[in-house]
C-alpha positions in Angstrom: 243.1 90.6 -63.7 243.9 89.9 -67.4 242.6 87.4 -69.9 245.9 85.4 -69.7 246.5 82.3 -67.6 249.4 82.5 -65.2 252.2 80.2 -66.0 255.3 79.1 -64.0 258.8 79.8 -65.2 260.8 77.0 -66.7 264.4 76.9 -65.4 267.1 77.3 -68.1 269.6 74.6 -68.4 273.3 75.3 -67.9 275.2 75.6 -71.2 277.6 72.7 -71.6 281.3 73.6 -71.6 282.9 74.1 -74.9 286.3 72.7 -75.8 289.2 75.1 -76.4 290.9 75.0 -79.8 294.2 76.9 -79.1 295.5 76.7 -82.6 293.3 79.5 -83.9 294.3 81.6 -80.9 298.1 81.0 -80.9 298.5 81.8 -84.6 296.5 83.8 -87.1 293.1 82.4 -87.9 293.7 82.2 -91.6 296.9 80.2 -91.0 295.0 77.8 -88.7 292.1 77.4 -91.2 294.6 76.6 -94.0 296.5 74.1 -91.9 293.3 72.4 -90.8 291.9 72.4 -94.3 288.5 73.6 -93.4 286.6 76.5 -91.7 284.8 75.8 -88.4 281.7 77.9 -88.3 278.7 78.2 -86.0 275.3 76.8 -86.7 272.0 77.2 -84.8 270.2 74.3 -83.2 267.6 74.8 -86.0 266.3 78.0 -87.4 264.6 77.5 -90.8 265.9 80.0 -93.4 269.0 80.9 -91.5 270.7 77.7 -90.3 269.2 74.2 -90.2 270.3 70.7 -91.2 268.2 69.3 -94.1 267.0 65.7 -94.5 270.5 64.7 -95.7 272.2 66.4 -92.7 273.5 69.3 -94.9 273.4 72.7 -93.2 271.3 75.1 -95.2 270.2 78.7 -94.8 271.3 82.3 -95.0 273.9 82.1 -92.1 275.2 78.8 -93.4 275.8 80.4 -96.8 277.7 83.3 -95.3 280.0 80.7 -93.7 280.4 79.0 -97.1 281.4 82.4 -98.6 284.1 82.9 -96.0 285.4 79.3 -96.6 285.5 80.1 -100.3 287.5 83.3 -99.7 290.0 81.5 -97.4 290.3 78.1 -99.0 288.8 78.5 -102.5 286.1 75.8 -101.8 282.6 76.5 -100.4 282.4 72.9 -99.2 285.3 73.1 -96.8 283.2 74.0 -93.7 282.5 72.2 -90.5 279.3 73.4 -88.8 279.1 73.4 -85.0 275.5 73.6 -83.7 275.4 76.1 -80.7 272.6 77.4 -78.6 272.3 81.1 -77.7 274.4 80.8 -74.5 277.1 78.7 -76.1 277.8 80.7 -79.2 279.8 83.6 -77.8 281.9 81.3 -75.6 282.6 79.1 -78.5 284.1 82.0 -80.5 286.0 83.4 -77.5 287.6 80.0 -76.8 288.6 79.3 -80.4 286.2 76.4 -80.9 284.8 78.2 -84.0 286.5 80.6 -86.4 283.4 82.6 -87.3 280.2 83.3 -85.5 277.5 83.5 -88.1 274.3 82.7 -86.2 271.6 85.4 -86.1 273.7 87.3 -83.6 272.9 91.0 -82.9 275.7 93.5 -82.9 275.6 95.3 -79.6 278.0 97.6 -77.8 278.6 95.2 -74.9 279.4 92.3 -77.2 281.6 94.4 -79.4 283.6 96.1 -76.6 283.4 93.9 -73.5 283.2 90.3 -74.7 286.2 90.1 -77.0 284.2 90.0 -80.3 284.6 92.1 -83.4 281.5 92.4 -85.6 282.4 92.6 -89.3 279.5 93.9 -91.4 275.7 93.7 -91.1 274.2 91.0 -93.2 270.6 91.3 -92.1 268.7 94.2 -90.6 266.0 92.8 -88.3 263.8 93.8 -85.4 262.1 91.9 -82.6 258.4 91.1 -82.8 255.7 88.9 -81.3 253.8 85.9 -82.5 250.5 85.2 -80.7 247.7 82.6 -80.7 245.0 84.1 -82.9 242.3 82.7 -80.6 243.3 85.3 -78.0 242.0 88.1 -80.2 245.1 90.2 -79.6 245.9 92.6 -82.5 248.7 94.6 -80.9 251.6 94.0 -78.6 250.1 96.8 -76.5 247.4 94.3 -75.5 249.8 91.7 -74.0 249.6 93.0 -70.4 249.8 90.0 -68.1 250.7 87.6 -70.9 253.0 84.6 -70.6 255.7 85.1 -73.2 258.2 82.4 -74.5 261.7 83.6 -75.1 265.2 82.2 -75.6 267.5 82.9 -72.6 270.9 84.5 -72.9 269.8 86.7 -75.8 269.2 90.4 -76.6 265.6 89.2 -77.2 265.2 88.5 -73.5 266.6 91.9 -72.6 264.4 93.7 -75.1 261.3 92.0 -73.9 262.0 93.3 -70.3 262.6 96.8 -71.7 259.5 96.8 -73.7 257.1 95.8 -71.0 258.8 98.0 -68.4 258.6 101.1 -70.7 255.0 100.3 -71.6 253.9 99.9 -68.0 252.8 96.3 -68.5 253.5 93.1 -66.7 254.3 89.7 -68.2 255.3 86.1 -67.3 258.6 85.1 -68.9 258.9 81.5 -69.9 262.6 80.8 -70.9 264.5 78.1 -72.6 268.0 77.8 -74.0 267.1 75.9 -77.2 264.9 77.8 -79.8 263.2 74.5 -80.6 262.1 74.2 -76.9 260.8 77.7 -77.1 258.7 77.0 -80.1 257.4 73.7 -78.7 256.3 75.5 -75.5 254.5 78.2 -77.5 252.7 75.8 -79.8 251.7 73.5 -77.0 250.0 76.5 -75.3 252.4 77.1 -72.4 252.6 80.7 -73.4 250.3 83.3 -75.0 253.0 84.8 -77.2 256.4 84.0 -78.6 259.0 86.8 -79.1 262.2 86.8 -81.3 263.4 88.5 -84.4 260.6 89.2 -86.9 262.4 87.1 -89.6 262.5 84.1 -87.3 258.8 84.5 -86.4 258.0 84.3 -90.1 260.3 81.3 -90.3 258.6 79.5 -87.4 255.1 80.3 -88.7 255.9 79.2 -92.3 257.3 75.8 -91.0 253.9 74.9 -89.6 252.4 72.0 -91.5 248.9 72.6 -90.0 246.9 75.8 -89.5 249.6 78.6 -89.7 246.7 81.1 -89.8 246.0 80.2 -86.2 248.9 82.4 -85.2 249.3 86.1 -85.9 252.5 88.2 -86.1 251.7 91.4 -84.3 252.6 94.6 -86.0 254.9 96.2 -83.5 258.7 96.0 -84.0 260.2 96.7 -80.6 264.0 96.8 -81.3 266.8 97.2 -83.8 268.6 93.9 -84.5 271.5 94.3 -86.8 272.7 90.8 -87.4 276.4 90.4 -88.3 279.1 87.7 -88.4 281.6 88.1 -85.6 285.3 87.1 -85.1 287.6 87.4 -82.1 289.5 90.5 -81.1 293.1 90.7 -82.0 293.3 89.2 -85.5 292.9 92.0 -88.0 293.7 89.9 -91.0 290.8 87.5 -90.3 288.5 90.4 -89.4 289.3 91.9 -92.9 288.7 88.6 -94.7 285.2 88.1 -93.1 284.2 91.8 -93.5 285.3 92.0 -97.1 283.6 88.7 -97.9 280.3 90.3 -96.9 281.1 93.5 -98.9 282.0 91.4 -101.9 278.6 89.6 -101.8 276.8 93.0 -101.7 279.0 94.6 -104.3 278.5 91.7 -106.7 274.8 92.3 -106.5 275.2 96.0 -107.0 277.3 95.3 -110.1 274.9 92.6 -111.5 277.5 89.9 -111.1 275.8 86.5 -110.3 276.8 82.9 -110.1 275.3 82.4 -113.5 277.1 85.2 -115.4 280.3 85.6 -113.4 282.5 83.9 -116.1 281.0 86.2 -118.8 281.5 89.2 -116.5 285.3 88.5 -116.6 285.2 90.2 -119.9 283.6 93.3 -118.5 285.4 96.6 -119.1 283.8 98.1 -115.9 286.7 98.9 -113.6 284.7 98.0 -110.5 283.8 94.6 -111.9 287.5 94.1 -112.9 288.6 94.8 -109.4 285.9 92.6 -107.8 286.8 89.6 -110.0 290.5 90.0 -109.6 291.2 91.1 -113.2 293.0 94.2 -111.9 294.7 95.2 -108.6 296.0 93.0 -105.8 292.9 93.1 -103.5 293.1 89.5 -102.5 296.8 89.7 -101.7 296.2 92.6 -99.3 294.4 90.0 -97.1 296.7 87.0 -97.8 294.2 85.6 -100.3 294.2 84.7 -104.0 293.2 87.7 -106.1 290.3 85.5 -107.4 288.8 85.3 -103.9 285.7 87.3 -104.7 285.2 85.6 -108.1 285.3 82.2 -106.3 282.7 83.4 -103.8 280.2 84.5 -106.4 280.9 81.5 -108.6 280.3 79.0 -105.8 277.9 80.7 -103.4 276.3 83.6 -105.4 275.9 87.2 -104.6 274.0 88.7 -101.6 270.7 88.8 -103.5 271.0 85.2 -104.6 271.7 84.1 -101.0 268.8 86.1 -99.7 266.3 85.0 -102.3 266.9 81.2 -102.0 266.9 81.2 -98.2 264.6 84.0 -97.1 263.0 85.6 -100.1 260.7 84.5 -103.0 262.6 81.3 -103.7 262.1 80.1 -100.1 259.2 79.0 -97.8 259.6 82.2 -95.8 258.7 84.6 -98.7 260.2 87.6 -96.9 260.4 90.9 -98.6 263.9 92.5 -98.9 262.7 95.6 -97.0 265.7 97.2 -95.2 267.9 94.5 -96.7 267.4 95.8 -100.2 270.3 97.5 -101.9 270.7 101.2 -101.0 269.9 102.0 -104.7 266.5 100.3 -104.2 265.5 101.9 -100.9 267.3 99.6 -98.5 270.4 99.8 -96.3 272.7 97.3 -98.0 275.7 99.3 -99.2 279.1 97.8 -100.1 282.3 99.7 -99.2 284.2 100.0 -102.5 286.8 97.4 -103.5 289.5 99.7 -104.9 
């Protein structure tokens, strides 16, 4: 016997069918986006810090800003984005079918998704890892003490698979309580239907920080049980669009490396640094290589900011989450963020 109460499983709902948007499949995605006049990008059903609608109905967060950066590259305007809320099971089907142009929704890059599901992951935007949030009253200080626990988790995710792997490899048992919608998972955990809640560590911090009352009643356990490289994805078969999304990410990172920000980008147009000149379209034809204006990266930084600015306002010290950069610091500062050169 363990200290944990046994709980029944909650059946997952079937994901609703998504509509097919053949235009983005029949022609190149960039041409479809330009003809439509806006980018169609994924959103979560509510993940503070990454993707959530604010009180005005405006989608805000790290993933939302990645979408805005892509829209700026393609259309020159960060505001030309339509966000489509998708749960974990809907998101991949929505990209495969052409309902969305880009999947930017805390999605882990895995071999199966990359090779078998028709997705191309572009570049890692956030290095994460899966952890556990537990009720402090249980007195649990380690994930190794969760034998027999009821654990809330989103279905149709790598999180669900990692959970099974962790308990199997640790020789422990658990009760899985699954839901499609992250909000349902959180509600079940906070209402006491499960002893622990598992998802990416960044999202655990997001969930805990959003609590209006008694966040200290919940503890994030120290173990990280997986690697979760989060990356925007596009469909197989459109190399031009793949290049645009990938190089949008690298432009964000390189801008931070070079000290180019939304505040100083106009002044940096005068820079004699060859790397800055290439980034901002002062020399070379790097935008035209992808069917874009050569000011594509200038526009991104001017309207959305560089990688560091996006991180800080959504996840870092300028946000409620107060996350450290950690692995997501620049390579020159001990992290893994490293831009492939624009040259």
